[in-house]
C-alpha positions in Angstrom: -16.3 5.5 -78.0 -16.4 2.3 -75.9 -18.7 2.8 -72.9 -18.9 1.1 -69.5 -16.2 -0.4 -67.2 -14.3 -2.2 -69.9 -14.0 0.9 -72.0 -12.6 2.9 -69.1 -10.1 0.1 -68.3 -8.9 -0.2 -71.9 -8.5 3.6 -72.0 -6.5 3.7 -68.8 -4.2 0.9 -70.1 -3.7 2.7 -73.4 -2.9 6.0 -71.7 -0.3 4.3 -69.4 1.4 2.3 -72.1 1.3 4.8 -75.0 3.0 7.7 -73.2 6.0 5.5 -72.3 6.2 4.1 -75.8 5.9 7.5 -77.5 8.6 9.1 -75.4 11.0 6.2 -76.3 10.3 6.5 -80.0 12.7 8.4 -82.4 9.7 9.7 -84.4 6.0 9.3 -85.0 4.5 7.9 -88.2 0.8 8.7 -88.6 -1.7 7.6 -91.2 -2.7 11.2 -91.3 -0.9 14.4 -90.2 -3.7 15.0 -87.8 -3.1 11.7 -86.0 0.6 12.2 -85.9 0.2 15.7 -84.4 -2.2 14.3 -81.8 0.3 11.7 -80.7 3.1 14.3 -80.6 1.1 16.4 -78.2 1.1 13.4 -75.8 5.0 13.4 -75.7 7.2 15.2 -73.3 9.9 15.7 -75.9 9.6 17.1 -79.4 10.3 14.7 -82.2 9.8 14.4 -86.0 6.5 13.3 -87.4 5.8 11.6 -90.7 2.7 10.9 -92.7 2.2 7.4 -94.2 -1.3 7.3 -95.7 -3.1 4.1 -96.5 -2.3 2.7 -99.9 -3.7 -0.2 -101.9 -2.5 -2.8 -104.4 -5.2 -3.0 -107.1 -5.8 -5.3 -110.0 -7.5 -3.0 -112.4 -10.4 -5.2 -113.6 -13.0 -2.6 -114.1 -16.5 -3.5 -115.3 -19.2 -0.8 -115.8 -22.7 -2.2 -115.5 -24.5 1.0 -114.4 -28.1 1.1 -115.3 -30.7 4.0 -115.5 -31.5 3.9 -111.7 -28.9 5.5 -109.4 -27.3 2.8 -107.3 -25.1 3.8 -104.3 -22.7 1.4 -102.4 -22.2 1.8 -98.7 -19.7 -0.7 -97.2 -18.6 -1.1 -93.6 -17.4 -4.1 -91.6 -19.6 -2.8 -88.7 -21.8 0.3 -89.1 -20.4 2.0 -86.0 -21.5 5.5 -84.9 -18.6 7.2 -86.7 -19.8 5.7 -90.0 -22.9 7.9 -89.8 -25.5 5.6 -91.4 -28.1 7.1 -89.1 -27.4 10.5 -90.7 -28.2 9.0 -94.1 -31.4 7.6 -92.7 -32.3 11.0 -91.4 -32.0 12.3 -94.9 -34.2 9.6 -96.4 -36.8 10.5 -93.8 -36.9 14.0 -95.2 -37.0 13.1 -98.9 -38.7 10.7 -101.2 -36.2 9.0 -103.5 -37.8 6.2 -105.5 -35.2 6.5 -108.3 -32.2 5.4 -106.2 -31.0 2.2 -104.6 -28.6 2.1 -101.7 -26.7 -1.1 -101.1 -25.6 -1.7 -97.5 -22.8 -4.2 -97.0 -21.7 -5.0 -93.5 -23.0 -5.7 -90.0 -25.8 -3.4 -88.8 -26.5 -2.9 -85.1 -30.1 -3.9 -84.2 -31.4 -0.3 -84.0 -30.1 0.5 -87.5 -31.2 -2.8 -88.9 -34.8 -2.2 -87.7 -34.7 1.3 -89.1 -33.3 0.2 -92.5 -36.4 -1.9 -93.0 -38.5 1.3 -93.2 -37.1 2.2 -96.6 -38.0 0.5 -99.9 -34.8 1.7 -101.7 -32.4 0.2 -99.1 -31.0 -3.3 -99.8 -29.4 -5.0 -96.8 -26.8 -7.5 -97.9 -25.1 -8.2 -94.6 -21.5 -9.5 -94.8 -20.4 -10.5 -98.3 -17.3 -12.1 -99.8 -15.1 -9.6 -101.7 -16.1 -10.9 -105.1 -19.8 -10.2 -104.4 -18.9 -6.7 -103.2 -17.0 -6.1 -106.5 -20.1 -7.2 -108.4 -22.1 -4.6 -106.6 -19.4 -2.0 -107.4 -19.9 -2.8 -111.1 -23.5 -1.6 -111.0 -23.0 1.2 -108.5 -22.6 4.9 -109.5 -20.5 5.9 -106.5 -19.3 4.7 -103.0 -20.3 6.2 -99.7 -17.7 6.4 -96.9 -18.1 7.8 -93.3 -20.1 10.9 -92.4 -19.6 10.6 -88.6 -15.9 11.1 -88.0 -16.8 14.3 -86.1 -18.0 11.9 -83.4 -14.4 11.0 -82.8 -13.3 14.6 -83.0 -11.6 13.9 -86.3 -11.6 16.2 -89.3 -9.2 14.1 -91.5 -9.1 10.4 -92.2 -7.5 8.0 -94.6 -9.9 5.1 -95.1 -9.1 1.9 -97.0 -12.8 1.8 -97.9 -12.4 4.9 -100.0 -9.4 3.4 -101.8 -11.3 0.2 -102.4 -14.0 2.2 -104.1 -11.6 4.2 -106.2 -9.8 1.0 -107.2 -13.0 -0.3 -108.7 -13.7 3.0 -110.5 -16.2 4.4 -108.1 -16.1 8.1 -107.1 -16.5 8.6 -103.4 -18.4 10.9 -101.0 -17.7 11.4 -97.3 -17.9 14.0 -94.6 -14.2 14.5 -93.8 -10.9 15.5 -95.5 -9.4 12.4 -97.2 -5.7 12.4 -96.5 -3.3 11.4 -99.4 -5.5 12.9 -102.1 -4.5 16.3 -103.6 -6.6 19.4 -103.4 -9.2 19.4 -106.1 -9.1 15.7 -106.6 -12.2 15.1 -108.7 -13.3 11.7 -107.5 -13.6 12.3 -103.8 -16.0 14.9 -102.6 -16.3 16.1 -99.0 -19.8 17.1 -98.2 -22.4 17.1 -95.4 -24.7 14.1 -95.4 -27.2 15.5 -97.9 -29.0 13.0 -100.1 -29.7 15.6 -102.8 -26.0 16.5 -103.0 -25.0 12.8 -103.1 -27.4 12.0 -105.9 -26.3 15.1 -107.8 -22.7 14.1 -107.6 -23.5 10.6 -108.7 -25.2 11.9 -111.8 -22.3 14.2 -112.5 -19.9 11.2 -112.2 -22.1 9.1 -114.5 -20.5 10.9 -117.4 -17.0 9.7 -116.3 -15.6 6.3 -117.4 -14.8 4.0 -114.4 -11.5 3.2 -116.0 -10.6 7.0 -115.9 -11.4 7.1 -112.2 -9.2 4.1 -111.6 -6.2 5.3 -113.6 -6.1 8.8 -112.1 -6.7 7.5 -108.6 -3.9 5.0 -108.7 -1.4 7.9 -109.1 -2.2 8.8 -105.5 -3.4 5.6 -103.7 -0.8 3.0 -105.1 0.9 1.3 -102.2 4.4 1.3 -103.8 4.3 5.0 -104.5 3.2 5.8 -100.9 5.8 3.6 -99.3 8.5 5.1 -101.5 7.4 8.6 -100.3 7.7 7.5 -96.6 11.2 6.2 -97.3 12.2 9.5 -98.8 10.9 11.3 -95.7 12.9 9.1 -93.4 16.0 9.5 -95.5 15.8 13.3 -95.3 15.4 13.1 -91.5 18.2 10.7 -91.1 20.7 13.5 -91.7 19.6 14.8 -88.2 22.0 13.4 -85.5 19.0 12.9 -83.2 17.2 10.7 -85.7 19.2 7.7 -87.0 17.8 4.5 -88.4 
């Protein structure tokens, strides 16, 4: 999504270097199947693809300090267009929600920073150390991840942010399919950016212990388990004479 001359130059360099690299590779490992298939289409030769979703090592110190008021946590290093914070602001423009608080953690571009000042229930924290983010997680009811991946023509993603939330016992909402989680996984819900649906899901999840969210999530997001799964995929493919490692 980079614009201007530098964006075009970087795109041209990537296009030139990537094709040569991909065609020399024995296989393609993607953080999602969608990304791996996209890279495969750029190759001249068919080759095996593997999915290696993001995983996390987590120290399960879960503290639940949720209060009566619904508190939502929205973290990003930079609130880029594909994060979709503007979509959430559009929702707040249409609704009056005095009974919720939304914590924004990360760097906001000027236009979003100015707009955030229009809402009484938005708290802008800026960049925070990890310990302070965890403190906010303790009082939050759920975590919000990206709603704007469609701006990158992506339907599936595998964000570390979602895994960080789950690691701290927070259910997650987002606007894309979250790779690495099974169908029907109860603590990630794909939805359009609708503040009513988000709040409704938060209230539903208030009945669930944060320790339960953590324990069930770790069965799918644990780094060791995911790495072992990739190793098994590679072992199975190594029986193919064209793919030896």
